[in-house]
VOGU-3710 file (C-alpha; in Angstrom, 3 decimals, decimal comma):
1> mgkdnvkiti> 10,939/12,169/3,755  10,273/8,959/1,036  10,190/5,478/0,727  12,492/4,136/-2,568  11,261/5,917/-5,597  8,259/7,939/-3,601  9,164/11,135/-2,398  6,280/12,180/0,163  6,445/16,087/1,693  4,196/17,041/4,439
11> vhegykslak> 2,673/20,676/3,859  0,746/23,366/5,326  -0,327/25,700/2,998  -2,514/23,342/0,701  -3,145/24,125/-3,033  -0,655/27,137/-2,508  2,585/24,904/-2,050  1,026/22,388/-4,387  1,454/25,021/-7,128  5,035/26,137/-5,922
21> evkeashggr> 6,041/22,567/-6,052  4,455/21,948/-9,712  5,652/24,986/-10,965  9,295/24,106/-9,875  9,211/20,744/-11,359  7,562/21,636/-14,995  9,644/25,277/-15,347  6,513/26,764/-15,411  5,525/24,623/-18,537  2,255/23,288/-19,483
31> vllyteegla> 0,885/20,945/-17,161  -1,548/17,799/-17,405  -4,103/17,726/-14,467  -6,099/14,761/-13,702  -8,872/15,356/-11,396  -12,659/15,094/-10,661  -15,434/17,410/-11,016  -15,938/19,199/-7,743  -14,036/21,885/-5,060  -10,726/20,154/-5,035
41> gddamaaltf> -10,278/20,474/-9,287  -11,603/23,386/-8,838  -8,989/24,811/-6,233  -6,179/23,051/-8,146  -7,255/24,618/-11,325  -7,082/27,758/-9,962  -3,669/27,812/-7,888  -2,036/26,293/-10,932  -3,132/28,759/-13,224  -2,557/31,672/-10,699
51> egmrvtrrdi> 1,312/30,525/-10,729  1,278/31,214/-14,398  1,067/27,985/-16,098  -0,706/26,605/-18,751  -3,097/23,772/-17,649  -4,634/20,975/-19,470  -7,439/19,265/-17,232  -8,984/15,802/-17,601  -11,709/15,039/-15,068  -11,701/11,055/-14,481
61> peqgsesfya> -15,174/9,857/-14,694  -16,582/8,052/-11,802  -16,930/4,526/-14,162  -14,222/3,517/-16,065  -15,132/2,720/-20,106  -13,077/1,389/-22,653  -12,406/4,645/-24,279  -11,370/6,212/-20,721  -8,959/3,242/-20,539  -7,737/3,580/-24,091
71> elskapegim> -7,187/7,157/-23,226  -4,795/6,314/-20,314  -2,699/3,965/-22,782  -1,599/7,130/-24,896  1,360/9,164/-23,882  0,467/12,855/-23,660  2,595/15,035/-25,684  3,697/18,937/-24,953  3,522/18,356/-21,248  6,321/19,075/-18,623
81> avvavggvrp> 4,672/17,798/-15,610  1,450/15,517/-14,697  -0,517/16,446/-11,439  -3,125/14,483/-9,630  -5,277/15,830/-7,271  -8,439/14,669/-5,579  -9,546/11,114/-4,792  -8,493/7,591/-5,543  -9,497/7,642/-9,314  -7,640/10,492/-10,542
91> ieaakaarip> -4,695/9,308/-8,183  -4,720/5,832/-9,633  -5,274/6,941/-13,221  -2,392/8,946/-12,885  -0,416/6,015/-12,176  -1,760/3,773/-14,836  -1,417/6,465/-17,443  1,587/6,341/-20,173  3,728/9,107/-18,846  7,121/9,307/-20,421
101> saipeiyfpt> 9,849/8,499/-17,477  11,516/11,942/-17,592  7,878/13,939/-17,024  7,614/14,523/-13,177  4,621/13,132/-11,652  3,050/15,153/-8,368  0,077/13,552/-6,446  -1,806/15,635/-4,042  -4,469/13,530/-2,562  -7,766/15,838/-0,495
111> enaalsatdd> -9,021/12,654/0,997  -7,931/9,621/2,968  -9,131/7,301/0,595  -6,479/8,479/-2,049  -3,456/7,837/0,458  -2,512/4,990/-2,347  -0,836/7,885/-3,795  2,165/7,130/-1,380  2,307/3,752/-3,003  4,198/3,369/-6,350
121> riclgtrgal> 2,075/0,171/-6,956  -0,871/0,490/-9,259  -4,181/-0,022/-7,481  -6,471/0,842/-10,428  -7,939/-2,192/-11,774  -8,904/-2,932/-15,332  -11,374/-4,584/-17,356  -11,826/-7,109/-14,417  -8,308/-7,513/-13,841  -5,920/-6,829/-11,023
131> pvgctpgqsv> -3,510/-4,156/-11,242  -0,180/-5,121/-11,941  3,274/-3,162/-12,067  4,621/0,025/-10,377  4,636/3,567/-11,599  8,331/4,769/-12,156  8,369/6,945/-9,386  6,386/10,271/-8,017  6,547/13,170/-5,815  3,349/13,107/-3,331
141> ildpailsat> 2,410/16,265/-0,906  0,270/15,730/1,857  -1,263/18,216/3,855  -2,441/16,970/7,237  -5,398/19,607/7,970  -6,950/18,407/4,420  -6,669/14,633/5,143  -7,960/14,852/8,916  -11,032/16,446/7,540  -11,813/13,606/5,425
151> slrhglgyll> -13,144/9,836/6,005  -11,975/8,362/9,112  -12,728/4,750/7,966  -10,305/5,163/4,796  -7,443/6,587/6,976  -8,051/3,491/9,819  -7,935/1,395/6,992  -4,775/2,439/5,478  -3,219/2,585/8,989  -4,191/-1,241/9,630
161> tmileeadga> -3,137/-2,428/6,223  0,259/-0,672/6,761  0,504/-2,959/10,243  -0,628/-5,831/8,496  1,749/-5,802/5,831  4,838/-5,359/8,414  2,962/-8,465/10,065  3,074/-10,299/6,667  6,827/-9,041/6,545  7,698/-10,307/9,879
171> yerlllhges> 5,872/-13,750/9,430  7,756/-14,381/6,111  11,387/-13,140/7,686  10,635/-15,778/10,745  9,341/-18,625/8,585  11,547/-18,286/5,277  14,681/-16,622/6,042  15,284/-17,798/9,649  15,454/-14,638/11,783  15,158/-14,543/15,357
181> panalrtlre> 11,936/-13,403/16,856  13,698/-10,373/18,476  14,848/-9,241/14,921  11,937/-9,936/12,885  9,197/-8,704/15,410  11,088/-5,349/16,554  9,895/-3,124/14,005  6,287/-4,298/14,136  6,707/-3,860/18,046  7,673/-0,717/17,734
191> kltllseire> 4,710/0,746/15,188  2,394/-1,058/17,553  2,861/1,985/20,101  1,504/4,612/17,006  -1,843/2,490/17,283  -2,479/2,833/21,172  -2,324/6,816/20,717  -5,098/7,084/18,707  -7,888/8,592/21,066  -11,718/8,463/19,952
201> esapsdtvna> -12,158/12,010/20,476  -9,229/13,098/18,481  -9,531/10,398/15,882  -9,173/11,989/12,697  -5,891/13,838/13,420  -4,428/11,478/15,427  -5,153/8,722/12,890  -3,444/11,107/9,969  -0,448/11,561/12,303  0,247/7,797/12,834
211> lltllkisps> -0,037/7,225/8,973  2,529/9,999/8,580  4,862/8,657/10,912  4,747/5,235/9,380  5,237/6,309/6,225  8,577/7,708/7,072  9,729/4,302/8,300  7,576/1,973/5,833  9,395/0,932/2,719  7,137/-0,065/-0,126
221> paalgsahil> 6,357/-3,518/-0,476  7,436/-5,381/-3,590  3,727/-6,488/-4,286  0,231/-6,088/-3,764  -0,327/-7,022/-0,112  -3,169/-9,626/0,932  -5,526/-6,663/2,573  -5,021/-4,644/-1,062  -5,998/-7,809/-2,818  -9,027/-8,447/-0,588
231> allaerkagg> -10,246/-4,743/-0,991  -10,033/-5,083/-4,811  -11,914/-8,042/-5,053  -14,246/-6,823/-2,635  -14,783/-3,737/-5,018  -15,475/-5,944/-7,982  -18,188/-7,792/-5,654  -20,143/-4,894/-3,809  -19,240/-1,880/-6,207  -17,835/1,594/-4,686
241> ifpehlfpas> -14,095/2,180/-4,482  -11,258/-0,263/-2,507  -10,541/2,065/-0,169  -13,819/1,329/1,509  -13,154/-2,302/2,282  -9,183/-1,936/3,561  -10,188/-2,041/7,164  -12,741/-4,859/7,448  -9,884/-6,835/5,365  -6,997/-6,103/7,185
251> yallrlyeay> -8,981/-6,746/10,311  -9,950/-10,137/9,156  -6,559/-11,212/8,351  -5,504/-9,995/11,460  -8,147/-11,457/13,353  -7,350/-14,916/11,348  -3,685/-14,482/12,491  -4,808/-14,027/16,211  -7,536/-16,877/16,265  -5,833/-19,489/14,210
261> lgalplehcp> -1,894/-19,389/14,111  -1,950/-21,079/17,654  -4,694/-23,597/16,765  -2,873/-24,880/13,344  -2,401/-28,710/13,811  1,630/-29,346/13,158  0,866/-31,989/10,779  0,991/-32,572/7,145  -2,522/-32,180/5,539  -3,038/-32,669/1,447
271> ppdraenlrl> -3,145/-29,195/-0,242  -6,274/-28,066/-1,929  -6,763/-28,492/-5,892  -4,953/-24,951/-6,860  -6,345/-25,192/-10,340  -9,770/-25,510/-9,179  -9,197/-22,926/-6,579  -8,078/-20,218/-9,655  -11,177/-21,420/-11,606  -13,520/-20,390/-8,406
281> lsakcslass> -11,722/-17,058/-8,422  -12,052/-16,256/-11,640  -15,409/-17,187/-11,897  -16,343/-15,394/-8,780  -14,576/-12,323/-9,201  -13,738/-11,970/-13,028  -9,977/-12,217/-12,872  -7,815/-13,758/-15,295  -5,823/-16,671/-13,535  -2,963/-15,924/-15,722
291> llivgqktya> -2,339/-12,769/-13,730  -2,197/-14,577/-10,243  0,358/-17,399/-11,300  2,982/-16,020/-13,210  6,353/-17,918/-12,119  4,739/-19,262/-8,784  5,087/-22,597/-7,294  2,572/-24,150/-5,412  2,828/-23,514/-1,750  2,440/-27,160/-0,832
301> egyderwrvt> 6,239/-27,667/-2,030  8,522/-27,814/1,291  5,226/-27,857/3,605  6,801/-30,374/6,368  9,572/-28,192/6,764  7,551/-25,007/7,063  5,297/-26,113/9,959  8,139/-27,570/12,128  9,691/-23,752/11,636  6,405/-22,411/12,725
311> aeyredflet> 6,115/-24,462/15,745  9,423/-22,685/17,130  8,449/-19,122/16,774  4,725/-18,769/16,763  4,278/-18,030/20,315  6,823/-14,964/19,903  4,708/-13,776/16,889  1,218/-14,485/18,425  1,995/-12,511/21,597  2,884/-9,442/19,423
321> iraiplshla> 0,090/-9,595/16,977  -2,137/-9,854/20,336  -0,648/-6,187/21,065  -2,197/-4,530/18,032  -5,503/-2,935/19,962  -7,781/-4,519/17,397  -11,069/-3,741/19,558  -10,121/-0,602/20,106  -9,733/0,296/16,390  -12,657/-1,509/15,566
331> kiyrrapkee> -14,976/0,587/17,873  -13,557/3,916/16,323  -14,382/2,636/12,708  -18,200/1,432/13,641  -18,604/4,848/15,487  -17,187/6,808/12,355  -19,686/8,293/10,064  -20,437/5,795/7,097  -20,598/7,461/3,443  -23,340/7,367/1,675
341> ravslsasel> -21,885/5,349/-1,139  -20,080/3,155/1,061  -20,994/-0,131/-0,007  -20,539/-3,062/2,858  -19,513/-6,853/2,447  -21,772/-9,658/4,264  -19,761/-11,773/6,537  -19,967/-14,646/4,327  -18,975/-12,935/1,259  -15,787/-11,565/2,842
351> lmllsltgea> -15,091/-15,217/4,181  -15,854/-16,589/0,471  -13,391/-14,051/-0,562  -10,378/-14,762/1,818  -10,989/-18,647/1,197  -10,358/-18,017/-2,964  -7,540/-15,952/-2,437  -6,046/-18,185/0,260  -4,150/-20,892/-1,984  -5,239/-18,730/-5,404
361> vsgyplikhi> -2,881/-15,824/-4,796  0,781/-15,716/-3,679  2,081/-13,531/-0,876  -0,334/-14,596/2,215  1,238/-17,621/3,950  -1,001/-17,784/6,823  -4,213/-18,255/4,858  -2,790/-20,640/2,457  -1,779/-22,418/5,760  -5,530/-22,122/7,090
371> kmtgliepll> -6,786/-23,233/3,889  -4,272/-26,679/3,446  -5,667/-27,206/7,136  -9,151/-26,930/6,307  -9,754/-24,693/9,365  -11,616/-21,816/7,446  -14,126/-24,368/5,586  -16,544/-24,819/9,181  -16,632/-20,391/9,460  -17,867/-20,485/5,124
381> kcg> -20,134/-23,059/5,650  -21,777/-20,963/8,960  -21,618/-18,027/6,505
//
């Protein structure tokens, strides 16, 4: 299976399957391995070497440095394939690396945090900037048994993010393209049945199975989704790795859909100062404003027409959104073991990021709508 230029293969023999795939892609030549210190890297190295391949191993440091980013920008020589094995850092480093398009790239995530391997968008923030661009394409090997044994919280985060991005897409099709609610919401409603099948007693395997099913039918978004942006901003503020913040970011955005879309006043409100919001975003999160506004128009354009369209469909949209078992998933998430390195955001910090990204970052119409009507300000003041 696959989506756009990403090929996804489900295997059940772990590193043995990985080695066979890499040997075929590299014709047995030299392989560049991005990984990290630990068992996953050692097992991958052993499996590749056992198949007779010569391997150059690069362990990705936990904290990036100027020399590390400079190394990624240099095209490697004398290799026949690139392999990335382990968590989110080696996976995203391989995506960000300057690899010639003729060299096959094969990713083998060994934990749910690294499911960004299935996405051609680069989710590696460097030097205070949001990631930009996409990979030319990669092959991803997923072993359900390996993934099910890793962080459930990260798996639930990716699962809810995929649902949120489908909801965003439905919102855009209804609002901007005039589709009927039946057409625009059909896929979202189909996907929601997967969430109701996640049982608490078997949540790790159920979550992975739901993720794999969604990957079969979910196209790759054209740009970083709203939950990914919030998670990356949270990583800047709280430290850790961005998948740790995917669930709370997605949950907060879906709750805003659920709680506020029906309450939005259908009347024109003056838009906020976009330039000031961009300045705040840059100051609070160390992001370059130029990365966020390339080729964009202000959302205030055509506002009156948009709220009228919103009034025509929002009951159908809200009915679908409220079918998402958010409380059920949140209960499983709260009871899942929390990793020692995980860093949490306070409610006020999350709301601050929601407010800042709302008008400043393109791609999430509801938050922009809420920001312009002023409904989020009371929550920010309550903190």
